[in-house]
C-alpha positions as YAML, in Angstrom:
chain: A
units: angstrom
residues:
- id: 1
  name: UNK
  ca: [20.94, 4.83, 11.16]
- id: 2
  name: UNK
  ca: [19.40, 3.73, 7.91]
- id: 3
  name: UNK
  ca: [22.36, 4.95, 5.93]
- id: 4
  name: UNK
  ca: [24.88, 2.98, 8.00]
- id: 5
  name: UNK
  ca: [22.75, -0.21, 7.69]
- id: 6
  name: UNK
  ca: [22.58, 0.19, 3.88]
- id: 7
  name: UNK
  ca: [26.36, 0.60, 3.69]
- id: 8
  name: UNK
  ca: [26.89, -2.63, 5.59]
- id: 9
  name: UNK
  ca: [24.49, -4.43, 3.21]
- id: 10
  name: UNK
  ca: [26.45, -3.15, 0.23]
- id: 11
  name: UNK
  ca: [29.72, -4.28, 1.77]
- id: 12
  name: UNK
  ca: [28.22, -7.68, 2.53]
- id: 13
  name: UNK
  ca: [27.01, -8.08, -1.08]
- id: 14
  name: UNK
  ca: [30.44, -7.06, -2.38]
- id: 15
  name: UNK
  ca: [32.08, -9.63, -0.13]
- id: 16
  name: UNK
  ca: [29.64, -12.34, -1.21]
- id: 17
  name: UNK
  ca: [30.23, -11.48, -4.88]
- id: 18
  name: UNK
  ca: [34.00, -11.41, -4.38]
- id: 19
  name: UNK
  ca: [33.88, -14.83, -2.68]
- id: 20
  name: UNK
  ca: [31.71, -16.18, -5.49]
- id: 21
  name: UNK
  ca: [34.14, -14.94, -8.14]
- id: 22
  name: UNK
  ca: [37.10, -16.41, -6.27]
- id: 23
  name: UNK
  ca: [35.28, -19.73, -5.92]
- id: 24
  name: UNK
  ca: [34.47, -19.79, -9.66]
- id: 25
  name: UNK
  ca: [38.07, -18.90, -10.51]
- id: 26
  name: UNK
  ca: [39.33, -21.75, -8.31]
- id: 27
  name: UNK
  ca: [36.89, -24.18, -9.95]
- id: 28
  name: UNK
  ca: [38.04, -23.09, -13.42]
- id: 29
  name: UNK
  ca: [41.69, -23.51, -12.43]
- id: 30
  name: UNK
  ca: [40.94, -26.96, -11.06]
- id: 31
  name: UNK
  ca: [39.12, -27.88, -14.30]
- id: 32
  name: UNK
  ca: [41.99, -26.64, -16.47]
- id: 33
  name: UNK
  ca: [44.49, -28.59, -14.35]
- id: 34
  name: UNK
  ca: [42.59, -31.81, -15.17]
- id: 35
  name: UNK
  ca: [43.06, -31.38, -18.93]
- id: 36
  name: UNK
  ca: [46.29, -32.89, -20.32]
- id: 37
  name: UNK
  ca: [48.75, -30.34, -21.71]
- id: 38
  name: UNK
  ca: [48.78, -31.98, -25.15]
- id: 39
  name: UNK
  ca: [45.10, -31.05, -25.59]
- id: 40
  name: UNK
  ca: [45.85, -27.33, -25.64]
- id: 41
  name: UNK
  ca: [46.35, -25.64, -29.02]
- id: 42
  name: UNK
  ca: [48.41, -22.80, -27.57]
- id: 43
  name: UNK
  ca: [50.35, -22.14, -24.39]
- id: 44
  name: UNK
  ca: [48.29, -22.80, -21.29]
- id: 45
  name: UNK
  ca: [49.48, -19.53, -19.74]
- id: 46
  name: UNK
  ca: [48.18, -17.30, -22.57]
- id: 47
  name: UNK
  ca: [44.62, -18.66, -22.49]
- id: 48
  name: UNK
  ca: [41.77, -16.74, -20.95]
- id: 49
  name: UNK
  ca: [39.32, -18.31, -18.56]
- id: 50
  name: UNK
  ca: [36.82, -18.63, -21.40]
- id: 51
  name: UNK
  ca: [39.47, -20.36, -23.56]
- id: 52
  name: UNK
  ca: [40.10, -22.83, -20.73]
- id: 53
  name: UNK
  ca: [36.38, -23.62, -20.60]
- id: 54
  name: UNK
  ca: [36.23, -24.09, -24.38]
- id: 55
  name: UNK
  ca: [39.25, -26.41, -24.25]
- id: 56
  name: UNK
  ca: [37.65, -28.37, -21.40]
- id: 57
  name: UNK
  ca: [34.40, -28.76, -23.34]
- id: 58
  name: UNK
  ca: [36.33, -29.92, -26.40]
- id: 59
  name: UNK
  ca: [38.31, -32.43, -24.35]
- id: 60
  name: UNK
  ca: [35.14, -33.80, -22.73]
- id: 61
  name: UNK
  ca: [33.57, -34.20, -26.18]
- id: 62
  name: UNK
  ca: [36.65, -36.14, -27.38]
- id: 63
  name: UNK
  ca: [36.46, -38.37, -24.31]
- id: 64
  name: UNK
  ca: [32.78, -39.12, -24.96]
- id: 65
  name: UNK
  ca: [33.54, -40.03, -28.59]
- id: 66
  name: UNK
  ca: [36.37, -42.30, -27.42]
- id: 67
  name: UNK
  ca: [34.04, -43.98, -24.93]
- id: 68
  name: UNK
  ca: [31.55, -44.66, -27.75]
- id: 69
  name: UNK
  ca: [34.28, -46.16, -29.94]
- id: 70
  name: UNK
  ca: [35.46, -48.35, -27.07]
- id: 71
  name: UNK
  ca: [31.90, -49.52, -26.41]
- id: 72
  name: UNK
  ca: [31.54, -50.45, -30.08]
- id: 73
  name: UNK
  ca: [34.83, -52.38, -29.97]
- id: 74
  name: UNK
  ca: [33.72, -54.18, -26.81]
- id: 75
  name: UNK
  ca: [30.44, -55.17, -28.48]
- id: 76
  name: UNK
  ca: [32.29, -56.41, -31.56]
- id: 77
  name: UNK
  ca: [34.68, -58.44, -29.41]
- id: 78
  name: UNK
  ca: [31.75, -59.96, -27.53]
- id: 79
  name: UNK
  ca: [30.16, -60.82, -30.87]
- id: 80
  name: UNK
  ca: [33.38, -62.48, -32.06]
- id: 81
  name: UNK
  ca: [33.58, -64.51, -28.88]
- id: 82
  name: UNK
  ca: [29.96, -65.57, -29.32]
- id: 83
  name: UNK
  ca: [30.60, -66.59, -32.93]
- id: 84
  name: UNK
  ca: [33.74, -68.49, -31.96]
- id: 85
  name: UNK
  ca: [31.80, -70.25, -29.19]
- id: 86
  name: UNK
  ca: [29.02, -71.10, -31.66]
- id: 87
  name: UNK
  ca: [31.52, -72.40, -34.20]
- id: 88
  name: UNK
  ca: [33.36, -74.41, -31.54]
- id: 89
  name: UNK
  ca: [30.13, -76.05, -30.44]
- id: 90
  name: UNK
  ca: [29.26, -76.80, -34.07]
- id: 91
  name: UNK
  ca: [32.72, -78.29, -34.56]
- id: 92
  name: UNK
  ca: [32.00, -80.76, -31.80]
- id: 93
  name: UNK
  ca: [28.84, -81.85, -33.60]
- id: 94
  name: UNK
  ca: [30.47, -81.71, -37.03]
- id: 95
  name: UNK
  ca: [29.44, -79.58, -40.00]
- id: 96
  name: UNK
  ca: [30.13, -79.22, -43.68]
- id: 97
  name: UNK
  ca: [32.69, -76.76, -44.85]
- id: 98
  name: UNK
  ca: [32.76, -74.04, -46.01]
- id: 99
  name: UNK
  ca: [30.62, -72.11, -43.54]
- id: 100
  name: UNK
  ca: [29.48, -68.53, -44.19]
- id: 101
  name: UNK
  ca: [27.93, -66.41, -41.45]
- id: 102
  name: UNK
  ca: [26.83, -62.79, -41.87]
- id: 103
  name: UNK
  ca: [25.73, -60.72, -38.88]
- id: 104
  name: UNK
  ca: [24.28, -57.28, -39.33]
- id: 105
  name: UNK
  ca: [23.86, -54.68, -36.56]
- id: 106
  name: UNK
  ca: [22.92, -51.11, -37.52]
- id: 107
  name: UNK
  ca: [25.68, -49.95, -39.86]
- id: 108
  name: UNK
  ca: [28.11, -52.70, -38.77]
- id: 109
  name: UNK
  ca: [28.49, -55.96, -40.66]
- id: 110
  name: UNK
  ca: [30.45, -58.98, -39.51]
- id: 111
  name: UNK
  ca: [31.31, -61.86, -41.85]
- id: 112
  name: UNK
  ca: [32.74, -65.15, -40.59]
- id: 113
  name: UNK
  ca: [34.01, -67.68, -43.12]
- id: 114
  name: UNK
  ca: [35.26, -71.13, -42.17]
- id: 115
  name: UNK
  ca: [36.93, -73.26, -44.81]
- id: 116
  name: UNK
  ca: [39.23, -76.23, -44.90]
- id: 117
  name: UNK
  ca: [42.88, -76.08, -45.87]
- id: 118
  name: UNK
  ca: [42.04, -78.31, -48.84]
- id: 119
  name: UNK
  ca: [39.36, -76.02, -50.27]
- id: 120
  name: UNK
  ca: [40.41, -72.37, -50.21]
- id: 121
  name: UNK
  ca: [39.01, -69.31, -51.95]
- id: 122
  name: UNK
  ca: [40.30, -65.96, -53.18]
- id: 123
  name: UNK
  ca: [40.01, -63.68, -50.16]
- id: 124
  name: UNK
  ca: [40.14, -60.53, -52.32]
- id: 125
  name: UNK
  ca: [36.96, -61.69, -54.05]
- id: 126
  name: UNK
  ca: [35.17, -61.76, -50.68]
- id: 127
  name: UNK
  ca: [36.34, -58.20, -50.02]
- id: 128
  name: UNK
  ca: [35.15, -57.20, -53.51]
- id: 129
  name: UNK
  ca: [31.67, -58.62, -52.83]
- id: 130
  name: UNK
  ca: [31.43, -56.59, -49.60]
- id: 131
  name: UNK
  ca: [32.56, -53.39, -51.32]
- id: 132
  name: UNK
  ca: [30.19, -53.92, -54.26]
- id: 133
  name: UNK
  ca: [27.32, -54.27, -51.80]
- id: 134
  name: UNK
  ca: [28.15, -50.93, -50.13]
- id: 135
  name: UNK
  ca: [30.32, -52.01, -47.19]
- id: 136
  name: UNK
  ca: [33.70, -50.60, -46.26]
- id: 137
  name: UNK
  ca: [36.05, -53.16, -44.68]
- id: 138
  name: UNK
  ca: [37.35, -51.94, -41.33]
- id: 139
  name: UNK
  ca: [39.24, -55.01, -40.16]
- id: 140
  name: UNK
  ca: [39.95, -58.48, -41.52]
- id: 141
  name: UNK
  ca: [41.75, -61.34, -39.79]
- id: 142
  name: UNK
  ca: [42.18, -65.06, -40.08]
- id: 143
  name: UNK
  ca: [43.51, -67.94, -38.04]
- id: 144
  name: UNK
  ca: [44.29, -71.55, -38.82]
- id: 145
  name: UNK
  ca: [43.07, -74.14, -36.33]
- id: 146
  name: UNK
  ca: [43.85, -77.73, -37.24]
- id: 147
  name: UNK
  ca: [42.71, -78.21, -40.82]
- id: 148
  name: UNK
  ca: [40.32, -75.23, -40.78]
- id: 149
  name: UNK
  ca: [40.81, -71.57, -41.67]
- id: 150
  name: UNK
  ca: [38.66, -69.01, -39.82]
- id: 151
  name: UNK
  ca: [38.25, -65.61, -41.50]
- id: 152
  name: UNK
  ca: [36.58, -62.71, -39.71]
- id: 153
  name: UNK
  ca: [35.78, -59.48, -41.53]
- id: 154
  name: UNK
  ca: [34.38, -56.37, -39.86]
- id: 155
  name: UNK
  ca: [32.89, -53.70, -42.06]
- id: 156
  name: UNK
  ca: [30.54, -50.73, -42.02]
- id: 157
  name: UNK
  ca: [28.01, -49.42, -44.48]
- id: 158
  name: UNK
  ca: [29.55, -46.68, -46.61]
- id: 159
  name: UNK
  ca: [26.27, -44.76, -46.41]
- id: 160
  name: UNK
  ca: [24.37, -45.21, -43.15]
- id: 161
  name: UNK
  ca: [21.15, -44.07, -44.86]
- id: 162
  name: UNK
  ca: [21.35, -46.78, -47.51]
- id: 163
  name: UNK
  ca: [22.94, -49.49, -45.34]
- id: 164
  name: UNK
  ca: [23.79, -52.98, -46.59]
- id: 165
  name: UNK
  ca: [21.60, -55.94, -47.47]
- id: 166
  name: UNK
  ca: [23.04, -58.77, -45.37]
- id: 167
  name: UNK
  ca: [20.89, -61.50, -46.96]
- id: 168
  name: UNK
  ca: [22.14, -60.55, -50.43]
- id: 169
  name: UNK
  ca: [25.74, -60.53, -49.21]
- id: 170
  name: UNK
  ca: [25.24, -63.97, -47.63]
- id: 171
  name: UNK
  ca: [23.89, -65.43, -50.89]
- id: 172
  name: UNK
  ca: [26.70, -63.94, -52.97]
- id: 173
  name: UNK
  ca: [29.36, -65.20, -50.57]
- id: 174
  name: UNK
  ca: [27.82, -68.70, -50.52]
- id: 175
  name: UNK
  ca: [27.92, -68.74, -54.34]
- id: 176
  name: UNK
  ca: [31.52, -67.54, -54.33]
- id: 177
  name: UNK
  ca: [32.85, -69.98, -51.73]
- id: 178
  name: UNK
  ca: [30.84, -73.10, -52.53]
...
């Protein structure tokens, strides 16, 4: 009797293991079906299960990096809106032109310059000041509103260890524009 009971236990374990393997295979297939075809380096049919898992991990890592970049862009856009709101409220009160604002956050640097159409400056000189101070310009834009020109420059520190000295940049830009 003991021998027949042991045989049934073995069969039961084999069945449980077979079901577990089938379940894992189905989960892996489902995971690989969620990954876009353009993310695969080779044909999807020639990949092993391990290759599918590696591709999935790589894709997830890319998605996380993209999320971080999008968060940074959202924060920069919120900062721009805040600056524009601040400038708009100052415009209601009235202020002297030109205006130079430098905002520094970790390795990111944002420069806002407001000048009149009558008193302009060499924009390339502003870029040169930023580069000399260790910043790499990522994006620069301007818009003309009435008789004012609004310049916005987004940059990053070339070396995150060294960073940039925002107060020094502010002083140099004030000297340049005034």
